[in-house]
C-alpha positions as CSV (number, residue, x, y, z in Angstrom):
1,M,-1.4,39.1,2.9
2,D,-3.4,40.2,5.8
3,L,-2.9,39.1,9.4
4,N,-6.1,36.9,9.3
5,S,-4.7,34.6,6.7
6,I,-1.3,34.5,8.3
7,G,-2.9,33.6,11.7
8,R,-4.9,30.8,10.0
9,A,-1.8,29.4,8.4
10,V,0.1,29.4,11.7
11,L,-2.8,27.7,13.4
12,I,-3.1,25.0,10.7
13,I,0.7,24.3,10.9
14,G,0.5,24.1,14.7
15,I,-2.3,21.6,14.6
16,V,-0.6,19.5,12.0
17,L,2.6,19.5,14.2
18,A,0.7,18.6,17.2
19,A,-1.0,15.7,15.4
20,L,2.4,14.5,14.1
21,G,3.8,14.6,17.6
22,G,0.9,12.6,18.9
23,L,1.4,10.0,16.2
24,L,5.1,9.7,17.0
25,M,4.2,9.2,20.7
26,L,1.8,6.4,19.8
27,F,4.3,4.8,17.5
28,A,6.9,4.7,20.2
29,R,4.6,2.4,22.2
30,I,4.4,-0.2,19.4
31,P,6.8,-2.9,20.4
32,F,7.7,-3.8,16.7
33,L,8.6,-0.3,15.8
34,S,11.0,0.2,18.7
35,N,13.2,-2.6,17.2
36,L,13.7,-0.7,14.0
37,G,17.3,0.2,13.6
38,K,18.4,-2.7,15.7
39,L,17.6,-5.5,13.2
40,P,20.3,-7.9,11.9
41,G,21.7,-6.4,8.8
42,D,21.6,-2.8,10.0
43,I,25.2,-1.5,9.9
44,R,26.6,0.4,12.9
45,I,30.2,1.5,12.8
46,E,31.6,3.3,15.9
47,G,35.1,4.6,16.3
48,Q,36.8,7.2,18.4
49,G,35.0,10.4,17.7
50,F,33.2,8.8,14.8
51,S,30.0,6.9,14.3
52,C,28.1,5.8,11.2
53,F,24.6,4.1,11.1
54,V,23.1,2.7,7.9
55,P,19.7,0.9,8.6
56,I,19.6,-1.2,5.4
57,V,17.3,-3.9,6.6
58,S,15.0,-1.5,8.5
59,M,14.5,0.7,5.4
60,I,13.8,-2.4,3.2
61,L,11.2,-3.6,5.8
62,I,9.6,-0.1,6.0
63,S,9.5,0.2,2.1
64,V,7.8,-3.2,1.7
65,I,5.2,-2.4,4.4
66,L,4.5,1.0,3.0
67,T,4.3,-0.4,-0.6
68,V,1.7,-3.0,0.5
69,V,-0.4,-0.5,2.5
70,L,-0.4,2.2,-0.3
71,N,-1.3,-0.4,-2.9
72,I,-4.3,-1.6,-0.8
73,I,-5.4,2.1,-0.3
74,I,-5.1,2.9,-4.0
75,R,-7.0,-0.2,-5.0
76,L,-9.8,0.6,-2.6
77,I,-10.0,4.2,-3.9
78,N,-10.0,3.2,-7.6
79,R,-12.8,0.7,-7.3
80,P,-15.5,0.9,-10.0
């Protein structure tokens, strides 16, 4: 591989990381998303020198939302 292709790959990876960082910053401002992990049903166990967090309800909610969104997108793409 030559330096030109390596440079392009590094540039593309940097742009993707910057876009991902921007999206995460935008998602942090959405009030509903800041409550994820604090929903009733999310298990948090804390002890002396030990902590365990199992976000059961948050993961179910995210799964349902992503399933609906992806189904809508796939149906729009596969239109005759």
